[in-house]
N, C-alpha and C positions, 0 to 999 in steps of 0.2 A: 550176712547177717548183721543186723545192727546188734552191738553189744555192749551192754553198759556195765561198768563196773566203778564202785566208789573207791577213792582212794582214801586209805586209813593210815595216816603218817603218825608216826609215834618214833620217841627215841629209846634205843635199848642200851642200857648200860651192862658193861662187862666188867663186874665187880671182881671175877676171878683174875683177869688180866690187870686190873688195877693196882691189887694188891700182890700180884704175884711176887715170889722171891727168886731173884735171880742175879746173884752175887757177881757172876761172870761177866754180866753187861753194865755194873755199875761204873762210872768215873770216879776218878780220884776226887776226894771231896776236901776242900781247904776250911778254915776257920770261919772266913767270910762266908762259905756257902752254907755252913753250919748255920751260922747266924740268920742268914737270908732263909732258910728252910724251917726255923724254929717256928714261924707264922704257920706252916701247912697242916699241923695237927688241928687247930681250931677251925681251918677253912674245910676240911675234908672230913672231919669228924662224924660219924654217924652213931647214935646208939642203937641198941638192938631194936627198939619199938621202931624208930625210923626205918631202919634197914628191912624188917619186916614188911613194913607198909608199902616201901618202894618194890618189895618182891611181889606183893599181891596185886599191887598195881601192874606190874609187867605181866603176870600170871592173866589178868584180866584181857590185857590189850593183845597178848599171844592167842587168848581164846576168840576174841573177836575176829582176828586176823584168819586164824584157822577156818571160823565159820564162815565167813565170807569166801575163802576159797574154795570150799567145800559146796557151799551152796552155788556157786557161779558154775563149778565144775558139773555138777549134777544135772543143773538146767542146761547146758550146752549138750550134754548127752541126749537127755530126754526128749529135747526139741529136735533134734536130729532124727532120732527115732520116730517120733510122731511125724514128721514131715516125709519120710519114708512108707510108714504105715498109710497116711491120708494119700498118698500118690498111687498106691497100691489099691485102695479102696476105690478110688476115681477109676483108674483104669479097668476094673473087674464089674462096673456099672452095666447093669443091662439097658437095652434099648429103651424101654419103658422109663427107667430112671434117669435117662440122659434127656429125654423128653419133657416129664415131669420130676425135675429135680428137686429132693428136699433143700428146704433151708440148711445153711451149711451149720449154724450154731445148733440145730436139732439132730443134724446128723453125727456131728464131730463133738458134742458136749460132752457124753459121758465118758467116751475114750479120751478126752484132753484131761478131764478130772483124774482117771484112773493113770494114765501115762505120763502126766506131766505135772499136776497139782500135787498128788499124792505123794511121788517121790520127793518133791521140794520140801512138802510139810514134814516129810518122816525126819529130814535133814535138820530141820527147825526143830522138831520134838526132840532129838538125840542130841543137838547142840543144848538144849535148855537142861538135859538130863545133867550133861558135863558141866555145865554152869553151876548148877545148883550143888552137884557134887564137891566142887573147885571151893564152893563159899561156903560150904556146909560146918565147917571149924573155924571160921573166922570170927565170928560172934554171937551172939543170940540169935538163932534163926529167924524169932521175930522182927529182928531188925534188918533183915536182908530179903529173903523171900524172892528171890530174883524170876521172873516170868517171862517168857518168850512166846508171845502170842504167834499164830500163824494168820497172816494177814490175808483177807479174801479179796481179790479184785475183780470185778466183772465177772462173778460167776456163773452168769448166764451167757455169757459170750455176745453181750450186745454188739460188740464190736464187727461182728458177722452178719448184723442184720442186714436184710435185703440182698444178702447174698447166697446164691443157690450152689450146691455141691456138684460142680460138674468140672470138666477138663480145663475149659476156658479161663474159671476162676481158681485155679490150683494156686498159682503165684500170688494171687491177691489175697486168697486164704491164709497161706503160711506167712506173708508179710505182716498181716495184721495180729497174727498169733505170736510171732517174734516181737513184735511190738509190744503187745500185751506183758511179754515175760521178759525182756530186756529193756526197753526203753525208761527214759526217767519218768516216775510215778507208775512204773508197772511192777509186777509181783516181784522182781528181785531187788528193785529201788525202794519198794516200801518196807520189805522184808528188812534188808540190812540198815535201812534207817531205823527201825524199830529196836532193831538190836543195840544201834548206836546208842539210842536212847538210855536203853536198860543198863548199859555200860558206863555211860555218864552220870547216871543215877548212883550206881554202885560205887565209882570212884567218889562222888559227893560225901556218901557215907563213910567211906575209907578215912576221908580227909577229917570227918567230925571225929574220928577216933583218935586224932591227933592229942 
């Protein structure tokens, strides 16, 4: 299976570790050391507003990281299940259906929508709800209003055009459906790209609050 996953790179700052008090591990400090370290407060000082903004930025990045992990996970599960269902459906075709096979898009479209698209869209809606809850207390709601859309890619399965539902086409059918879900420009790629745009927009609005 071709599996596409966007890499989301970000820096995580461990403020607790940075400001931990551990006197047992502190080295002896000379007067010269004190003089040199006198510059540190101005270099690392963060006022409460800056710290709050950094925490909110990290919360957004964590939300996005979690969203990508969940949507990729559910996509792998539902596509595997759909492949098994399709294999069983083809094996159970009667003689008439094997001779006069239905177009694959027509035969598989409703099941693909219910078993693959719907679980993915539910993850999107759930992620949107969590994002709105996360940002609900950050500012005037009219300034944020995060919205995560369900991206529709090839809703009528045109990728299966001119392919009939029969045993000889089973591998070809699943290869095309997996590409629809996992390849660049497919369902996951488009959905995670959209979520990244939403996060970038929120980060810009946070920067405006400085």
